[in-house]
C-alpha positions in Angstrom: -6.4 -11.1 -25.4 -10.0 -10.1 -25.3 -11.1 -6.8 -26.7 -12.9 -4.4 -24.3 -16.6 -4.4 -24.5 -19.4 -6.4 -22.9 -19.8 -10.0 -21.9 -22.0 -12.8 -23.0 -22.2 -16.5 -22.1 -20.7 -19.1 -24.5 -22.6 -22.3 -24.1 -20.1 -24.2 -26.4 -17.4 -24.2 -23.7 -15.7 -27.5 -22.8 -16.6 -29.4 -19.7 -13.6 -28.4 -17.7 -14.4 -24.7 -18.0 -18.2 -24.6 -18.6 -18.7 -20.9 -18.2 -16.9 -18.9 -20.9 -17.4 -15.2 -21.3 -16.6 -13.4 -24.5 -16.8 -9.7 -25.2 -20.0 -8.7 -27.0 -21.6 -5.3 -27.6 -25.2 -6.3 -26.9 -25.2 -7.5 -23.3 -23.2 -7.2 -20.1 -23.0 -10.1 -17.7 -22.6 -9.2 -14.0 -22.6 -11.7 -11.1 -25.4 -10.8 -8.7 -26.2 -14.1 -7.0 -24.3 -16.4 -4.7 -25.0 -19.3 -7.0 -23.4 -17.6 -10.0 -20.4 -16.6 -7.8 -19.9 -20.1 -6.6 -19.8 -21.4 -10.1 -17.2 -18.8 -11.2 -15.0 -19.3 -8.1 -15.1 -23.1 -8.4 -14.0 -22.8 -12.0 -11.4 -20.1 -11.2 -9.8 -22.4 -8.6 -8.7 -24.7 -11.5 -6.4 -22.0 -12.8 -2.9 -21.0 -11.7 -3.8 -17.4 -11.2 -6.7 -14.9 -11.2 -6.5 -11.2 -11.6 -8.4 -9.1 -9.2 -9.4 -5.4 -8.8 -12.1 -3.5 -6.9 -14.0 -0.3 -7.1 -14.8 1.4 -3.9 -15.7 4.7 -2.2 -13.9 6.2 0.8 -14.3 10.0 0.7 -16.7 10.1 3.7 -15.8 6.9 5.6 -12.9 5.4 7.5 -13.4 2.0 6.0 -13.6 1.7 2.2 -17.1 0.9 0.9 -16.8 -2.0 -1.6 -18.9 -1.3 -4.7 -17.5 -3.7 -7.3 -15.2 -6.7 -7.7 -13.6 -7.6 -11.0 -11.8 -10.9 -11.6 -10.4 -12.7 -14.6 -8.7 -16.0 -15.4 -6.8 -16.7 -18.6 -9.9 -17.0 -20.7 -12.8 -15.3 -18.9 -13.6 -12.1 -17.0 -16.4 -11.4 -14.6 -17.8 -8.5 -12.7 -19.2 -9.2 -9.2 -21.7 -6.9 -7.6 -21.2 -7.0 -3.8 -24.2 -4.6 -3.4 -26.7 -7.0 -4.9 -29.4 -8.3 -2.6 -29.0 -11.9 -3.4 -25.2 -12.4 -3.0 -22.9 -13.8 -0.3 -19.2 -13.2 -1.0 -18.1 -16.3 1.0 -17.2 -18.2 -2.2 -14.9 -15.4 -3.3 -13.3 -15.4 0.2 -12.5 -19.1 -0.3 -10.9 -18.3 -3.7 -8.7 -15.6 -2.2 -7.5 -18.0 0.4 -6.8 -20.8 -2.0 -3.0 -21.3 -1.9 -3.0 -23.0 -5.3 -4.2 -19.9 -7.1 -2.0 -16.7 -7.3 -4.1 -13.5 -6.8 -2.7 -10.8 -9.1 -3.4 -7.2 -8.3 -2.0 -3.8 -9.3 -1.2 -1.5 -6.4 -2.7 -4.1 -4.1 -2.8 -2.4 -0.7 -6.2 -0.7 -0.8 -7.8 -3.7 -2.5 -6.4 -6.1 0.1 -7.3 -3.8 2.9 -11.0 -4.2 1.8 -10.7 -8.0 1.8 -9.0 -8.0 5.2 -11.9 -6.0 6.6 -14.5 -8.2 5.0 -12.9 -11.7 5.6 -10.3 -11.2 8.3 -7.5 -12.7 6.3 -5.0 -11.5 3.6 -5.3 -13.2 0.2 -2.4 -15.6 -0.4 -0.4 -16.0 -2.5 -0.4 -12.6 -4.1 1.4 -10.8 -6.9 1.4 -7.0 -7.1 2.3 -5.9 -10.7 3.2 -2.4 -9.5 5.8 -3.8 -7.1 7.1 -6.3 -9.7 7.3 -3.5 -12.3 9.4 -1.4 -10.0 12.0 -4.1 -9.4 12.0 -4.8 -13.1 13.0 -1.3 -14.0 9.6 0.2 -15.1 9.9 3.0 -12.6 8.8 3.8 -9.1 5.0 3.3 -8.4 4.3 3.0 -12.1 0.6 3.5 -12.9 -1.6 0.8 -14.4 -2.4 3.0 -17.4 1.3 3.3 -18.1 1.9 -0.4 -17.9 -1.0 -1.1 -20.2 0.4 1.3 -22.7 4.0 0.0 -22.5 3.3 -3.7 -22.2 -0.1 -4.2 -24.0 0.2 -1.3 -26.4 -3.3 0.0 -25.7 -4.8 3.2 -24.2 -7.4 3.0 -21.4 -10.4 5.3 -21.4 -10.1 7.0 -18.0 -13.3 9.0 -18.1 -15.1 6.7 -15.7 -12.3 6.7 -13.1 -14.0 9.1 -10.7 -17.5 7.8 -11.0 -20.0 7.0 -8.3 -19.6 3.2 -8.1 -22.3 2.8 -5.5 -25.0 4.1 -7.8 -27.2 1.4 -9.5 -27.7 0.6 -12.3 -24.1 0.9 -13.5 -23.7 2.0 -17.1 -22.1 -0.2 -19.8 -19.3 2.3 -20.0 -18.6 2.0 -16.3 -18.6 -1.8 -16.5 -16.3 -1.8 -19.5 -13.9 0.5 -17.7 -13.9 -1.8 -14.7 -13.4 -4.9 -16.7 -10.2 -3.4 -18.3 -8.6 -3.3 -14.9 -8.4 -7.1 -14.9 -8.3 -8.2 -18.5 -5.1 -6.2 -19.4 -3.6 -7.3 -16.1 -3.3 -10.8 -17.4 -0.9 -9.8 -20.1 1.1 -7.5 -17.7 1.4 -10.4 -15.2 2.8 -12.7 -17.9 5.3 -10.1 -19.2 6.5 -9.3 -15.7 6.9 -13.0 -14.8 9.1 -13.3 -17.8 11.2 -10.3 -16.9 11.6 -11.5 -13.3 12.9 -14.8 -14.5 15.3 -13.2 -17.0 16.7 -10.8 -14.5 16.7 -13.3 -11.7 15.0 -11.0 -9.3 12.5 -13.4 -7.9 13.9 -12.9 -4.4 13.4 -9.2 -4.7 9.7 -9.7 -5.6 9.3 -12.3 -2.9 10.5 -9.9 -0.2 8.1 -7.2 -1.3 5.2 -9.6 -1.5 5.9 -10.8 2.1 5.2 -7.3 3.3 1.9 -7.2 1.4 0.9 -10.7 2.8 1.3 -9.6 6.4 -2.0 -8.6 8.1 -0.1 -6.0 10.1 0.2 -4.0 6.8 -3.5 -3.4 6.8 -4.7 -3.3 10.4 -3.8 -0.1 12.2 -3.7 -0.4 15.9 -4.8 2.8 17.7 -1.8 2.5 20.0 0.6 3.1 17.2 -1.5 5.6 15.2 0.7 8.4 16.5 3.5 7.3 14.2 1.4 8.5 11.2 1.1 12.0 12.6 3.7 14.5 11.4 4.6 16.2 14.7 8.0 17.1 16.2 7.9 16.6 20.0 11.0 16.9 22.2 9.6 16.2 25.7 8.4 12.9 27.1 5.0 14.3 28.3 4.4 15.8 24.9 5.0 12.4 23.3 2.7 10.8 25.8 -0.1 13.2 24.9 0.5 12.7 21.2 0.3 8.9 21.6 -2.9 9.1 23.7 -4.7 11.7 21.5 -3.8 10.0 18.2 -5.1 6.7 19.7 -8.3 8.4 20.7 -8.8 9.8 17.2 -8.1 6.4 15.6 -10.7 4.6 17.8 -13.3 7.3 17.3 -12.7 7.2 13.5 -13.0 3.4 13.4 -16.1 3.3 15.6 -17.9 6.0 13.7 -16.6 5.0 10.3 -15.4 8.5 9.6 -12.1 9.7 8.0 -9.5 10.7 10.6 -9.4 14.3 9.3 -13.1 14.7 10.0 -12.5 13.7 13.7 -9.4 15.9 14.1 -6.7 17.0 11.7 -3.0 16.1 12.3 -2.0 19.7 13.0 -4.6 19.9 15.7 -3.4 16.7 17.3 0.2 18.1 17.3 -0.9 21.4 18.9 -3.1 19.6 21.5 -0.2 17.4 22.5 2.1 20.3 23.1 -0.3 22.8 24.5 -2.5 20.3 26.5 -5.6 22.4 27.2 -7.5 21.2 30.3 -10.6 23.5 30.1 -13.1 24.3 27.3 -11.9 27.9 27.2 -8.3 26.9 26.7 -9.3 25.2 23.4 -10.3 28.6 22.0 -6.7 29.8 22.2 -5.5 27.0 19.8 -5.0 27.8 16.1 -5.5 24.4 14.6 -8.7 23.5 16.5 -12.1 24.7 15.1 -13.9 27.5 17.0 -16.3 26.2 19.6 -14.7 22.8 19.7 -14.0 23.1 23.4 -17.7 22.8 24.2 -18.1 19.6 22.3 -18.4 16.1 23.7 -15.1 15.2 21.9 -13.3 18.0 23.7 -14.6 16.6 27.0 -13.0 13.3 26.2 -9.8 15.0 25.2 -9.6 17.0 28.4 -9.9 13.8 30.4 -7.1 12.2 28.3 -4.9 15.3 28.7 -5.5 15.5 32.5 -4.5 11.8 32.7 -1.3 12.5 30.9 -0.5 15.5 33.1 -1.1 13.4 36.2 1.1 10.5 35.0 4.3 9.9 37.0 7.4 11.0 35.2 8.8 7.4 35.3 5.9 6.1 33.3 6.3 8.5 30.4 7.7 7.3 27.1 11.3 8.1 26.4 12.3 10.4 23.6 14.6 8.5 21.2 18.2 9.8 21.5 19.7 10.9 18.4 22.7 8.6 17.6 26.0 10.3 17.7 28.0 10.4 14.5 28.4 12.2 11.2 25.7 14.5 9.9 23.4 12.7 7.3 23.7 15.9 5.2 27.5 15.8 5.3 30.2 14.1 3.2 29.3 10.5 4.3 25.7 11.0 3.2 26.9 12.5 -0.1 29.1 9.4 -0.7 26.2 7.0 0.0 24.0 8.9 -2.4 26.6 8.6 -5.1 26.9 4.9 -4.5 23.1 4.6 -4.6 23.0 6.3 -8.0 25.7 3.9 -9.3 23.9 0.8 -8.0 20.6 1.9 -9.4 22.1 2.7 -12.8 23.8 -0.7 -12.9 20.6 -2.5 -12.1 18.3 -0.4 -14.3 16.0 0.7 -11.5 15.1 4.0 -9.9 17.1 5.0 -6.8 13.8 5.2 -4.8 13.2 1.5 -5.4 16.4 0.7 -3.5 16.5 3.5 -0.8 14.8 6.7 0.1 16.6 9.9 1.2 15.4 9.2 4.7 16.9 5.7 4.5 20.3 7.2 3.6 20.1 9.6 6.6 19.2 6.7 8.9 22.2 4.7 7.8 24.5 7.6 8.4 23.2 7.9 11.9 22.8 4.3 12.9 24.3 1.0 11.5 21.2 -0.9 12.8 18.5 1.5 11.7 15.1 -0.1 11.2 14.8 0.8 7.5 14.0 -1.3 4.4 17.4 -0.7 2.8 19.1 -2.7 5.6 16.8 -5.7 5.1 16.4 -8.4 2.5 17.5 -7.9 -1.1 18.2 -4.2 -0.5 20.8 -4.9 2.1 22.6 -7.4 -0.1 22.4 -5.1 -3.1 23.2 -1.8 -1.4 23.1 -1.7 2.4 26.2 -3.8 3.2 28.5 -1.8 1.0 26.9 1.4 2.1 27.9 0.5 5.7 31.4 -0.4 4.4 31.7 3.1 2.8 30.5 4.7 6.0 33.3 3.0 8.0 36.0 3.4 5.4 36.2 -0.2 4.4 35.3 0.7 0.8 36.0 3.6 -1.4 34.5 4.9 -4.6 36.4 5.9 -7.8 35.2 7.6 -11.0 36.1 6.0 -14.3 34.9 6.3 -17.9 32.5 3.5 -17.2 31.0 5.3 -14.2 31.5 5.0 -10.4 33.2 1.8 -9.2 34.0 0.4 -5.8 37.5 0.1 -4.5 38.5 -2.1 -1.6 40.4 -0.5 1.2 43.0 -2.3 3.4 42.6 -0.7 6.8 45.9 -2.3 8.0 48.0 0.1 5.8 
């Protein structure tokens, strides 16, 4: 594996891979032109995989601002400057879409979101080392730093983590830090592939990658933005207002490229949905809305939305989901399912959270057909099916010296 440092061109490379970069302490190679990017991407397409990472800023925008792209094959690593004047990222888009090259990320969601925004498609195929590490028993949402330490045996200098990646020129320290995010990733990928084959958990990883390869994972439609707002509404008109106001905020945030919270915070949306003010003065009585907000143009738009909700016919309002009848999720059935979850997790050497969350358990207790991950794919086979059997008395649990074991139950007796 290459030692961290800077890059120089090696003119003695073979013909198949003509551009080889080795770490050097005297110079740093950064791709700043379309021609250089085309050369790298053409060469990278001859490999089985390429590791990818990005550096971006998002504190003051809705859409992440791409500042740097790092990429590495088995014997080279490059840094691509998307802010350079003489560069078109189209060659890199083609590499991301090349189905013969696996794109390896760590904690891929935000990186892929950037590429979906830029190119309109999700890279394919992909491999997320954070997801793979979780199903291989390395813990839930394990950090890149921890994987580097446990797999590669090195410590990353994190002092450049919160730097301004949009500022030019970048320092050699910044570039070295950025490069480490894809050079170590090659060894981590190789190790995890070995572990997946050894544990025969390829199907587990494939299910998780399918979610990451769906464009719906990254494109938030304003009409469903209300699902992200933590608000408890019990009346159809309250829910209608919540849906309409959340959709308004999402559109405004996207159009103005501003964070949602700068448009309106979640608690303000929840209060507006329940109180539904229809005059500027009524806004002043709300706790979560800034003072003077009622006189703003935004408030004018909200008042129109709220009046529309108030005028809507009762039959057109969304229905409040009925709570399924059955045992309490916090009762004995829920406790039994949590015991079984712990036993399954221990047996398979993974954290319980990888298999099912506490909310998943609650959902199973309330509804056999709950739309939760634990009742889909490998999680259902590993835990969900037997969890339902326990719920309905078709399976019992017993404590032994070896731990909790399952006991079949004959309902005919």
